[in-house]
DRENFI-946775 format. One record per residue: x, y, z of N, C-alpha, C in turn; residue number from 1. Coordinates in steps of 0.001 Angstrom, whole numbers, plus 500000, padded with zeros to 6 digits. Example, Ala and Ser with C-alpha at 12.3 -4.5 7.8 and 13.67 -1.06 7.14 Angstrom:
% residues 2
neast,nnorth,nup,caeast,canorth,caup,ceast,cnorth,cup,k
513190,494310,507800,512300,495500,507800,513200,496700,507800,1
512850,497750,507080,513670,498940,507140,512900,500030,507870,2
//
This chain:
% residues 394
neast,nnorth,nup,caeast,canorth,caup,ceast,cnorth,cup,k
827087,712598,927322,827328,711701,926515,827783,710215,927419,1
827121,709261,927052,827444,707874,927507,827283,706832,926135,2
828182,705838,926550,828362,704793,925663,826865,703993,926061,3
826251,703577,924808,824953,702905,924984,823810,703814,925686,4
824117,704865,925443,823177,705923,926182,822126,706223,925078,5
822014,705518,924181,820930,706011,923264,819827,704552,923501,6
820280,703864,923972,819389,702441,924390,818655,703122,925680,7
817126,702590,925894,816519,702812,927149,817322,702201,928399,8
817174,702970,929718,817709,703006,930797,817343,701333,931134,9
816179,700788,931149,815752,699595,931841,816419,698324,930675,10
816818,698943,929410,817544,697753,928815,818982,697714,929078,11
819615,698877,929668,820853,698956,929911,821011,698545,931412,12
820152,698512,931897,819952,697868,933624,820314,696425,933196,13
819596,695789,932124,819466,694517,932005,820942,693566,931492,14
821776,694584,930723,822914,694272,930039,823908,694296,930888,15
824140,695318,931936,825516,695687,932220,825343,695471,933951,16
826312,694741,934176,827040,694687,935682,827298,695702,936489,17
828033,697082,935411,828311,698142,936001,828271,698910,934591,18
827379,699769,934289,826711,700731,933144,827798,701640,932887,19
828211,701982,931763,828984,702970,931321,828636,704506,931923,20
830032,705276,932414,829702,706462,932908,829644,707569,931889,21
828790,708621,932615,828778,709482,931628,830134,710196,931399,22
830096,711197,930395,831247,712075,930443,830560,713186,929490,23
831520,714171,929581,831246,715563,928502,832519,715816,927683,24
832255,716822,927011,833573,717361,925999,834487,718016,927178,25
834086,718375,928287,835165,719037,929171,835603,717999,930265,26
835648,716492,930201,836062,715440,931065,837579,715685,930808,27
838249,715081,931655,839840,714779,931793,840310,714342,930354,28
841240,714534,929863,841689,714107,928439,842053,712475,928344,29
842140,712194,929556,842273,710679,929779,841255,709920,930044,30
840077,710866,929987,838796,710138,929818,838385,710153,928578,31
838645,711165,927920,838197,711280,926570,839202,710379,925640,32
840132,710480,925842,840728,709277,925080,840350,707981,924934,33
840008,707365,926091,839283,705831,926164,837711,706025,925617,34
837240,707125,925532,835777,707297,925165,835318,707558,923930,35
836279,707674,923033,835953,707966,921783,835604,707041,921132,36
835929,705937,921070,835052,704657,920294,835151,704504,919092,37
834151,704352,918275,834055,704325,917059,833714,705679,916732,38
835058,706479,916085,835086,707919,915586,834511,707781,914035,39
833362,708326,913744,832691,708319,912603,833192,709630,911950,40
833994,709346,910446,834176,710351,909839,833033,710686,908637,41
832964,712171,908187,832057,712367,907539,832828,713847,906581,42
832347,713795,905208,832747,715189,904741,832486,716155,905115,43
833095,717282,905286,832341,718621,905736,831627,719283,904674,44
831521,718620,903507,831070,719305,902424,829353,718941,902589,45
828827,717927,903392,827678,717490,903575,826618,718644,903792,46
825400,718899,902764,824823,719980,902900,823800,720065,904496,47
823479,718687,904863,822856,718685,906063,823363,717759,907190,48
824786,718497,907192,825445,717891,907944,825308,717921,909689,49
824642,719273,909999,824088,719465,911438,823269,718127,911651,50
822300,718021,910601,821333,717144,910941,821786,715755,910825,51
823066,715230,910098,823797,714208,910299,824014,713894,911773,52
824973,715070,912061,825397,714536,913638,824268,714458,914569,53
823440,715038,914591,822150,714785,915265,821721,713337,915484,54
821688,713085,914307,821098,711373,913834,822096,710503,914202,55
823278,710657,914350,824252,709948,914590,824424,709899,915990,56
824392,711006,916387,824170,710990,917987,823366,710151,918752,57
822014,710069,917977,821091,709700,918413,821005,707885,918493,58
822045,707506,917807,822520,706031,917352,823512,705544,918231,59
824204,706439,918879,824966,705902,919939,826349,706479,919331,60
826505,707579,918443,827727,708111,918220,828113,708903,919250,61
829306,708867,919515,829988,709980,920718,831134,710615,920162,62
831927,710455,919238,832919,710901,918628,833014,711038,916874,63
833289,712429,916543,832852,712232,914580,834078,713285,914397,64
834714,713088,913334,835606,713713,912661,834691,714412,911339,65
834930,715583,911114,834304,716509,909937,835654,716920,909092,66
835796,716172,908124,836580,716081,907348,836894,717059,906072,67
838164,717862,906080,838361,718963,905112,839270,718255,904099,68
840121,716900,904372,840946,716537,903514,840788,715574,902344,69
841041,714298,902592,840994,713252,901497,839926,712745,901141,70
838337,713484,902143,837414,712924,901697,836665,714040,900570,71
837296,714938,900589,836529,715929,899547,837852,716482,898504,72
837057,716898,897597,838072,717561,896196,838547,718530,896909,73
839972,718911,896018,840536,719971,896244,839848,721106,896000,74
838863,721367,895216,838211,722346,894825,836986,723064,895713,75
836776,721572,896601,835628,722110,897689,836174,722397,898837,76
837362,722677,899099,837983,722989,900238,837298,724307,900869,77
836996,725366,900263,836628,726636,900554,835014,726537,900734,78
834412,725538,899982,833008,725498,900215,832747,724748,901487,79
833567,723480,901754,833567,722909,903340,833797,723386,904313,80
834723,724599,904173,835154,725305,905621,833894,726435,905675,81
833212,727048,904526,831849,727601,904669,830629,726943,905323,82
830713,725701,904850,829625,724992,905484,829665,724180,906861,83
830999,724343,907239,831241,723974,908414,830529,725097,909589,84
831294,726375,909105,830899,727354,910041,828826,727472,909916,85
828539,727556,908864,827028,727403,908926,826481,725983,909707,86
826984,724954,909765,826401,723810,910498,826810,723965,911820,87
827942,724553,912146,827962,724402,913620,827355,725737,914272,88
826692,726538,913660,825790,727548,914094,824414,726963,914182,89
823959,725815,913314,822733,725357,913053,823101,724293,914927,90
823952,723842,914609,823865,722704,916093,824180,723259,917150,91
824541,724754,917211,824526,725482,918244,823203,725921,918962,92
822159,725330,917778,820614,725797,918415,819853,724288,918867,93
820847,723544,919114,820404,722040,919258,819933,722224,920756,94
818807,721544,921165,818159,722008,922723,818761,720915,923559,95
819092,721105,924860,819702,720079,925845,818497,719179,925659,96
818613,717646,925729,817958,716825,925575,817801,716318,927043,97
816467,715031,927429,816728,714427,928454,817987,713633,928738,98
818771,713259,929669,819881,712413,929587,819823,710959,929213,99
818525,710808,929293,818184,709116,928779,818308,708959,927315,100
818051,709982,926501,818237,710054,925190,819626,710094,924816,101
820194,710741,925060,821575,710696,924683,821952,711605,923416,102
821148,712432,922963,821135,712886,921817,821865,714266,921848,103
823005,714260,922578,824030,715416,922784,824901,715517,921983,104
825118,717002,921440,826642,716663,920392,827468,716078,920616,105
827903,714952,919799,829104,714197,919966,830690,715222,920176,106
831390,714436,920599,832707,715002,920516,832993,715417,918782,107
833250,716652,918592,833614,717092,917161,835057,717351,916822,108
835421,716948,915933,837091,717280,915451,836914,717283,913890,109
837458,718732,913624,837826,718701,912303,839052,718500,911777,110
839181,717735,910745,840408,717357,909793,840718,718366,908898,111
841800,718852,909350,842125,719986,908039,843478,719391,907315,112
843974,720620,906328,844693,720131,905610,845783,721011,905582,113
845791,722265,906318,846964,723261,906475,846976,723740,907771,114
847935,724390,908218,847985,724830,909918,846989,725933,910080,115
847130,727084,908856,846536,728080,908773,844689,727789,908822,116
844424,726536,908684,842625,726658,908741,842629,726217,910069,117
843414,726064,911035,842891,725991,912517,842720,727284,913211,118
843462,728171,913059,843508,729426,913259,842061,730275,912493,119
842118,730084,911568,841157,730883,910527,839647,730122,910831,120
839458,728544,911210,838117,728298,911371,837772,728706,912911,121
838905,728895,913690,838710,729013,915198,837868,730370,915144,122
838653,731030,914363,837902,732583,914547,836590,732646,913833,123
836322,732029,912777,835123,732151,911878,833781,731487,912718,124
834208,730580,913477,833355,729713,914106,832971,730825,915442,125
833320,731603,915749,832894,732456,916789,832516,731783,918217,126
831349,731639,918594,830860,731297,920168,830719,730040,919945,127
830309,729404,918799,830332,728093,918604,831197,727053,918460,128
832292,727898,918716,833523,726972,918628,833549,726179,920315,129
832590,726400,921255,832505,725638,922470,831599,724128,921936,130
831485,723988,920449,831050,722705,920210,832147,721722,919799,131
833233,722532,919538,834716,721753,918712,835437,721282,919795,132
835615,719936,920046,836589,719424,920619,838208,719480,920181,133
838279,719805,918723,839537,719732,918217,839918,719621,916924,134
841237,719265,916355,841371,718812,915063,842232,717866,914971,135
841899,717153,913854,842805,715987,913135,843834,716617,912301,136
845114,715892,912513,846156,716398,911763,846844,715243,911145,137
846683,715792,909623,847071,714808,908445,848483,714395,908397,138
848859,713489,908114,850408,713058,907546,851313,713994,908230,139
851313,713313,909963,851769,713785,910964,853377,713283,911001,140
854209,714268,910946,855567,714162,911469,856189,715348,911903,141
857313,714847,912628,857913,716192,913483,857711,717505,912658,142
858230,717316,911511,858225,718795,910861,856985,719325,910606,143
855866,718360,910044,854772,718799,909616,853927,719124,911074,144
853949,718539,912068,853312,718673,913151,853530,719531,913805,145
854943,720122,914116,854863,721400,914876,854281,722423,914538,146
854154,722848,913181,853548,723993,912614,851713,724002,912824,147
851376,722476,912835,850216,722166,913490,849568,722767,914708,148
850535,722062,915603,850401,722025,916915,850735,723594,917450,149
851624,724462,916731,851535,725833,917140,850500,726705,917105,150
849780,726079,915899,848645,726814,915231,847399,726520,916168,151
847461,725267,916900,846600,724824,917652,846513,725500,918986,152
847699,725866,919417,847965,726474,920822,847354,727859,920710,153
847748,728549,919795,847295,729938,919174,845672,729967,918969,154
845045,729036,918357,843579,728960,918512,843065,728838,919809,155
843746,727910,920529,843077,727695,921773,843236,729151,922514,156
844554,729714,922726,844688,730842,923700,843444,732048,922963,157
843442,731927,921780,842458,733278,921063,841097,733121,921649,158
840615,731600,921378,839315,731357,921892,838707,730877,923071,159
839846,730955,924099,839482,730413,925422,838999,728846,925600,160
839152,728325,924390,838527,726988,924555,839576,725757,924333,161
839634,724683,925152,840555,723692,925365,840535,722896,924225,162
841331,722730,923297,841336,721951,921731,842440,721114,922122,163
841762,719954,921300,842964,718911,921205,843229,718494,919766,164
844591,717982,919463,844874,717419,918515,844924,715992,918783,165
844488,715447,917421,844797,713979,917162,845482,713646,915775,166
846536,713676,915622,847721,713510,914643,847332,712097,914194,167
847389,712206,912655,847358,710797,911580,848382,710442,911399,168
849027,709030,911886,850351,708654,911547,850257,707996,910280,169
850577,708510,908938,850232,707823,907747,851436,708249,906771,170
852273,708961,907153,853238,709515,906086,854239,708396,905884,171
854601,708637,904210,855876,707621,903759,856725,707428,904527,172
857533,708550,905309,858783,708545,905946,858482,707238,907240,173
857196,707307,907787,856697,706322,908627,856923,704909,908405,174
856572,704782,906775,856162,703477,906187,857425,703205,905972,175
858584,703712,905215,859556,703374,904327,860343,702435,905819,176
861106,701525,905826,861715,701159,906739,863134,701847,907173,177
863609,702542,906022,865018,703325,906288,864784,704643,906757,178
863610,705070,907238,863372,706341,907809,862440,706074,908989,179
861935,704879,909433,861044,704743,910284,861443,705062,911344,180
862411,704686,912001,863053,704747,913506,862918,706197,913379,181
863772,707113,912552,863878,708559,912827,862680,709245,912759,182
861738,708800,912078,860489,709675,911936,859648,709499,913245,183
859827,708072,913485,859179,707867,915054,859489,708674,916167,184
861010,708711,916210,861804,709343,917376,861333,711134,917156,185
861206,711526,916096,860679,712804,915979,858996,713001,916541,186
858572,712142,916079,856819,712189,916450,856757,712054,918003,187
857477,711325,918701,857776,711185,919983,858145,712234,920627,188
859151,712892,920196,859598,714093,920580,858639,715352,920600,189
857977,715582,919337,856943,716775,919388,855757,716431,919992,190
855404,715048,920287,853831,714946,920921,854114,714908,922271,191
855629,714983,922807,855561,714474,924324,855816,716494,924474,192
856570,717016,923505,856410,718338,923981,854831,718931,923999,193
854070,718554,923234,852628,718921,923202,851751,717947,923922,194
852166,717157,924691,851613,716075,925408,849908,716550,925715,195
849938,717826,926381,848647,717947,927220,847601,718385,925843,196
847953,718739,924815,846990,718684,923398,846949,717528,922765,197
847757,716490,922924,847329,715186,922044,846584,714557,922819,198
845146,714359,922295,844377,713269,922739,844597,712213,922263,199
844952,711744,921269,844958,710211,920631,845848,710272,919290,200
846612,709169,918880,847148,709196,917933,846338,708101,916920,201
845859,708579,915747,845561,707402,914836,846264,707005,913382,202
845893,706316,913008,846559,705365,912395,846129,705391,910902,203
846859,705970,909758,845956,705920,908585,846630,704712,907582,204
846078,703490,907556,846504,702605,907124,846340,702664,905486,205
845178,703137,905049,844862,703429,903917,846014,703806,903119,206
846489,704970,903603,847639,705766,902719,848762,704627,903030,207
849191,703959,903999,850404,702885,903948,850151,701796,902659,208
848992,701473,902663,848799,700379,901592,848724,701054,900292,209
848475,702180,900002,848502,703150,898927,849806,703254,898387,210
850706,703254,899221,851834,703513,899049,852850,702181,898362,211
852511,701371,898171,852924,699766,897808,851917,698997,896741,212
850571,700405,896484,849792,699857,895336,849086,698525,896116,213
848425,698456,897376,847798,697358,897969,846470,697908,898523,214
845611,696682,898539,844326,697087,899428,843749,695459,899676,215
843313,695681,901335,843229,694517,901651,841609,694334,901556,216
841403,692756,900993,840090,692407,900856,839531,692526,902105,217
837688,692027,902164,837063,692216,902997,837215,690908,904175,218
838043,689939,903501,838313,688606,904412,839890,688916,904896,219
840431,690028,904796,841697,690135,905765,841560,691767,906196,220
842292,691274,907553,842547,692173,908230,843790,693338,907985,221
843978,694447,908868,845092,695226,908501,846420,694270,908840,222
845935,693411,910097,847279,692569,910468,847556,691445,909398,223
847075,691516,908283,847150,690189,907305,848217,690692,906163,224
848159,692248,906307,849191,692929,905207,850240,692917,906001,225
851356,692536,905866,852530,692360,907053,853378,693565,906748,226
853725,694283,905814,854115,695665,905678,853459,696660,906741,227
851930,696519,906550,851147,697147,907813,851468,697101,908989,228
851236,695787,909170,851498,695158,910747,852505,695337,911232,229
853775,695616,910489,855066,696025,911099,854849,697448,911461,230
854278,698262,910710,854372,699881,910838,853719,699659,912357,231
852354,699207,912434,851445,699154,913709,852135,698840,914938,232
852914,697697,914836,853971,697247,916000,854880,698116,916068,233
855393,698860,915236,856333,699816,915607,856072,701204,916006,234
854864,701434,915516,854228,702564,916268,853688,702105,917721,235
853206,701100,918064,852943,701013,919639,854093,700674,920389,236
855050,700316,919903,856417,700066,920552,857086,701254,921191,237
856715,702177,920174,857466,703700,920651,856585,704651,921259,238
855359,704425,920723,854027,705319,920982,853207,704905,921876,239
852954,703794,922272,851985,703356,923124,852359,702635,923968,240
853428,702920,924971,853818,702263,925968,853046,702765,927400,241
853027,701653,927946,852034,701544,929310,852747,702478,930667,242
854088,702886,930666,855146,703315,931288,854847,704793,931565,243
853859,705319,930929,853039,706715,931214,854155,707870,929966,244
854691,707224,929076,855033,708028,928100,854298,707850,926622,245
853444,706956,926734,852439,706637,925533,851019,707215,925264,246
850659,707005,924263,849121,707535,924202,848368,706688,923601,247
846967,706754,923553,845883,706182,923048,845984,705966,921585,248
846649,705017,920849,846371,704742,919678,845013,704074,919088,249
844327,704621,918204,843338,703967,917918,843575,703254,916291,250
842485,702211,916156,842500,701316,915048,842260,701665,913892,251
842562,701074,912723,842679,701628,911406,841097,701528,911087,252
840679,702264,909848,839556,702358,909445,839204,700883,908653,253
838083,700630,908557,837455,699115,908087,836817,699806,906545,254
837107,699477,905620,836989,700286,904252,835473,699674,903485,255
834790,698523,904150,833716,697804,903571,832832,697738,904180,256
831533,697805,903441,830155,698139,903819,828967,697826,903034,257
827817,697394,903320,826735,697338,902478,825822,698374,902308,258
825170,698780,901288,824485,700145,901318,823369,699849,902471,259
822946,700908,902901,821909,700861,903790,822460,701147,905373,260
822220,702187,906285,822658,702463,907203,822128,701538,908191,261
820863,701175,907998,820554,700193,909320,820488,698553,908707,262
821546,698488,908049,821306,697198,907294,821033,695673,908008,263
821281,695944,909664,821136,694704,910155,819355,694721,910522,264
819180,695571,910745,817759,695851,911699,816306,694900,911414,265
815962,695267,910218,815295,694236,910068,815328,692911,910148,266
816704,692501,909676,816574,691035,910041,816789,690978,911368,267
817320,691703,912295,817236,691086,913707,815677,691048,914342,268
814946,691677,913585,813706,692029,914041,812821,690873,913742,269
812685,689754,912654,812355,688729,912394,813442,687397,912378,270
814056,687493,913075,815078,686408,913408,815352,686058,914582,271
816005,684994,914953,816373,684216,916170,817519,685306,916698,272
817808,686340,915993,819014,687275,916928,818504,687689,918200,273
817312,688115,918471,816878,688543,919395,816523,687598,920442,274
816804,686328,920566,816946,685384,921330,818600,684903,921813,275
819515,685661,921118,820495,685430,921384,821219,684276,920468,276
820990,684034,919119,821695,683030,918458,822850,683603,917883,277
823791,683168,918579,825350,683718,918260,825849,683112,916731,278
825342,681945,916393,825629,681554,915168,825009,682144,914158,279
823785,682281,914197,822699,683061,912965,823430,684423,913086,280
823747,684932,914178,824224,686444,913995,825515,686542,912916,281
826566,685512,913647,827829,685605,912699,827596,685311,911319,282
826443,684551,911069,826234,684248,909737,826186,685275,908940,283
825107,686129,909553,824708,687731,908808,825712,688483,908764,284
826598,688453,909997,827639,689419,909969,828660,688879,908812,285
829245,687630,908434,830027,687280,907636,829352,687569,906016,286
827907,687609,905896,827425,688050,904532,827094,689350,904521,287
827019,690277,905469,827626,691377,905244,828952,692106,905012,288
829916,691073,905019,831302,691860,904974,831956,692330,906112,289
831340,691811,907597,831886,692359,908469,832505,691751,909645,290
832418,690476,909241,833399,689304,909673,834713,689750,910076,291
835426,690216,908739,836553,691046,908765,836744,692168,909788,292
835864,692695,909953,835614,694332,910808,835870,693419,912339,293
835173,692584,912586,834780,692052,913900,836193,691343,914361,294
836923,690288,913079,838189,689933,913612,839413,691256,913933,295
839358,692133,913122,840286,693193,913242,839910,694054,914276,296
838744,694543,914744,838550,694808,916348,839498,693970,917474,297
839247,692775,917218,839893,692118,917997,841122,691993,918406,298
841828,692178,917094,843352,692176,917000,843601,693727,917351,299
843016,694578,917346,843238,695955,917550,843697,695962,918754,300
842639,695515,919746,843028,695284,920960,844117,694362,921288,301
844330,693488,920847,845537,692470,921234,846726,693232,920889,302
846812,694394,920269,847957,695040,919562,848153,696186,920382,303
847126,696618,921163,847496,697776,922379,846686,698851,921506,304
845888,698767,920568,844735,699864,919919,843578,699976,920772,305
842938,701020,920704,841630,701330,921446,840849,702487,920750,306
839438,701829,920163,838823,702666,919450,839159,702452,918078,307
838492,703102,916913,838599,702717,915671,837972,703809,914579,308
838989,704257,913835,838256,705007,912664,837216,704393,912052,309
835994,705408,911789,834926,704316,911158,834673,705302,909737,310
834105,704708,908705,833589,705549,907740,832127,705180,907460,311
831616,704375,908036,830316,704010,907883,829630,703828,909196,312
828149,704433,909355,827679,704227,910446,827372,702528,910923,313
827211,701846,909886,826860,700413,910737,828007,699890,911248,314
829386,700298,911161,830208,700009,911714,830343,700548,913409,315
829783,701483,913715,829672,701995,915083,829564,701037,916191,316
828265,700332,915988,827747,699516,916997,828589,698367,917598,317
829166,697603,916277,830228,696303,916400,831458,697043,917173,318
831586,697951,916815,832960,698451,917353,832786,698987,919045,319
831482,699370,919532,831361,699783,920722,830913,698359,921512,320
830248,697493,920720,829900,696339,921705,831354,695447,921732,321
832132,695350,921151,833198,694707,921456,834103,695564,922233,322
833873,696673,922553,834593,697499,923505,834252,697285,924790,323
833128,696958,925118,832361,696632,926608,833219,695636,927082,324
833815,695718,928461,834421,695055,929395,833626,693522,929896,325
834333,692452,929706,833503,691429,930007,833273,691095,931233,326
832402,690522,932226,832586,690313,933425,833697,689598,934073,327
834390,688454,933197,835445,687947,933687,836616,688790,933529,328
836688,689805,932282,837920,690625,932112,837739,691430,933495,329
836598,691991,933919,836659,692994,935133,836910,692085,936463,330
836596,690987,936480,836770,690069,937754,838067,690118,937765,331
838817,689868,936843,840409,689616,937112,841395,690877,937213,332
841084,691905,936622,841156,693437,936861,841257,693594,938298,333
839755,693432,938750,839609,693748,940159,840552,693008,941267,334
840636,691945,940877,841601,690937,941745,842984,691553,941403,335
843598,691955,940169,844948,692084,940172,845237,693402,940772,336
844369,694361,941064,844205,695861,941275,843930,696006,943001,337
843762,695056,943869,843023,695104,944841,844550,695314,945956,338
844454,696215,947093,845346,696878,947566,846296,695872,948355,339
845682,694779,948491,846236,693531,949415,847473,693096,948611,340
847069,693122,947119,847951,692525,946272,849091,693328,945816,341
849572,694379,946433,850409,695571,945727,851840,694986,945947,342
852229,693811,946623,853432,693555,946895,853751,692088,945959,343
852827,691906,944906,852789,690892,943747,852132,689746,944232,344
852654,688530,943423,852292,687453,943757,851446,686923,942555,345
850931,685686,942753,850246,685177,941604,848476,684403,942399,346
847676,684821,941317,846762,684387,941988,845398,683267,940938,347
844736,682503,941556,843988,681965,940591,842564,682970,940237,348
842125,682599,939155,841082,683746,938929,839957,683012,939651,349
839275,684315,939557,837573,683920,940243,836925,682850,939357,350
837328,682807,938135,836629,682096,937081,837490,680824,936999,351
838077,680673,937505,839274,679039,938149,839653,678667,936828,352
839745,679653,935744,840631,679084,934471,841906,679756,933762,353
842453,680458,934978,843580,681133,934587,844626,681333,936033,354
845592,681951,935826,846593,682138,936854,846488,684127,936491,355
846519,685025,937338,846448,686217,937374,847984,686438,938230,356
848988,687163,937253,850353,687634,937748,850387,688943,938350,357
850277,689304,939341,849847,690681,940016,850896,691820,939071,358
852019,691540,939222,852798,692599,938967,852969,692618,937278,359
853193,691373,936398,852973,691699,935004,851812,692169,934459,360
850679,691757,935128,849192,692173,934543,848745,693551,935574,361
849303,693876,935965,849175,695386,936425,848502,696307,935243,362
849424,696562,934470,849193,697818,933643,847977,697474,932375,363
847775,696036,932337,846760,695405,931672,845580,695645,932545,364
845651,695522,933683,844445,695585,934799,843783,696851,934635,365
844787,697932,934686,844370,699399,934969,843629,699574,933519,366
844141,699236,932299,843547,699851,931294,842464,699251,931072,367
842113,697992,931681,840991,697440,931644,839869,697958,932393,368
840484,698428,933097,839462,699329,934346,839120,700531,933633,369
840012,701469,933098,839449,702552,932385,838478,702104,931332,370
838615,701268,930498,837744,700872,929731,836248,700503,930090,371
836663,699809,931167,835302,699347,932091,834260,700572,932392,372
834992,701411,933014,834450,702965,932980,833383,703648,932213,373
834269,703516,931061,833471,704299,930078,832501,703424,928824,374
832842,702080,928905,832172,700998,928161,831259,700266,929002,375
831396,700319,930091,830759,699303,931130,831409,697994,930950,376
830491,696970,932308,830892,696116,932322,829663,694834,932195,377
829631,693947,931330,828644,693508,930960,828271,692432,932139,378
827012,691901,932146,826591,690864,933210,827041,689813,932565,379
827383,688787,933663,827973,687493,933174,827481,686595,932398,380
826148,686696,932046,825507,685953,930979,825081,686744,929589,381
825642,688080,929565,825930,688910,928505,826616,688767,927811,382
826594,688581,926273,827760,688323,925254,827489,689668,924128,383
828604,689407,923426,828524,690348,922245,827474,690328,921186,384
826552,689373,921113,825373,689424,920602,824211,690190,921374,385
824108,689847,922422,823224,690716,923550,823532,692114,923082,386
824727,692631,923392,825004,694072,923264,824962,694703,921787,387
825319,693805,920795,825125,694037,919509,823283,694598,919047,388
822733,693560,919436,821543,693654,919137,820891,694765,919685,389
821043,695243,921125,820652,696276,921796,820835,697500,921245,390
822242,697616,920743,822850,699030,920302,822361,698920,918935,391
821599,698318,917973,821125,698256,916595,819419,698648,916919,392
818886,698195,917996,817612,698574,918312,817403,699851,919078,393
818465,700260,919584,818097,701545,920134,817711,702880,919600,394
//
């Protein structure tokens, strides 16, 4: 797998100063946590789920969550479990493809409701568990999380397959001010204990809003809803530190979309977008209710989040396009991390538009180069419009 692997190699060569690196489900956890990108959720009950997974992989999706929790009714859980076993068997028959077509099976996670489902599903999947990267754990707290993580380690030992957890932080105890600090401390303790199994932490902003009967409009980001923004801030403060104690924390879901999985593509083909008209593309994005998504992705990164939960395929390419490291960012990060700068100091940037302070900006530079490895570095004259149009045309 590689980001933008679904577009032809010649096109990639024209976009990237450094192309995204390839990775596999067996890559180091640190690599996979950054590589998650736009994680697309799908109900586990979809009758042609294996075909859906293949189709989305061919369009650039590298991580998916097959959901047995809130996306399906209580009455459909057993049918969803049965369907997952069938669909994994179908996926196991997927032929290995040419690397340039990038239609490998994505990183697959199952979102469960109860700890027992972890061990049960791993047993039922049998040999096809090799396609599974782990489980998403809902409404995660120290108390609930312990049982989930114990089940995960048991399933891993029984299957011989490395399995990761992605806890979802969405419980009322985390939202409510009087219990937040204690809840965060408990989550920090249990995730530290099982650090080797925790790939990333995900934010359940929809549940946060639900607790107060709120729903943000397409014109507002999660950061405009102050009660939600405060929780995100506190989660990053405790669980997202760059001192080695933190985890990758992914951005919240964007709820809005227009019908049609390829809603931009016809317009791109007959418009100035292919010539890089940023203003025209911005107008189209606003018309399709994605202006808020673009702003939220930028705010995610500014607030320490990486990647994003997605519920619609049209959200994937914008998330990935905005994850590519610009040539200017890469240049600054390279300068800050040069061995001769180990003693600190202040440098004028190569773009001569800012000062880079070696010690204060080191953690930022390290994170930027990690992202550059997985999402690539754009050429100097390549921007978001170029990356988006190429991603949609792939």
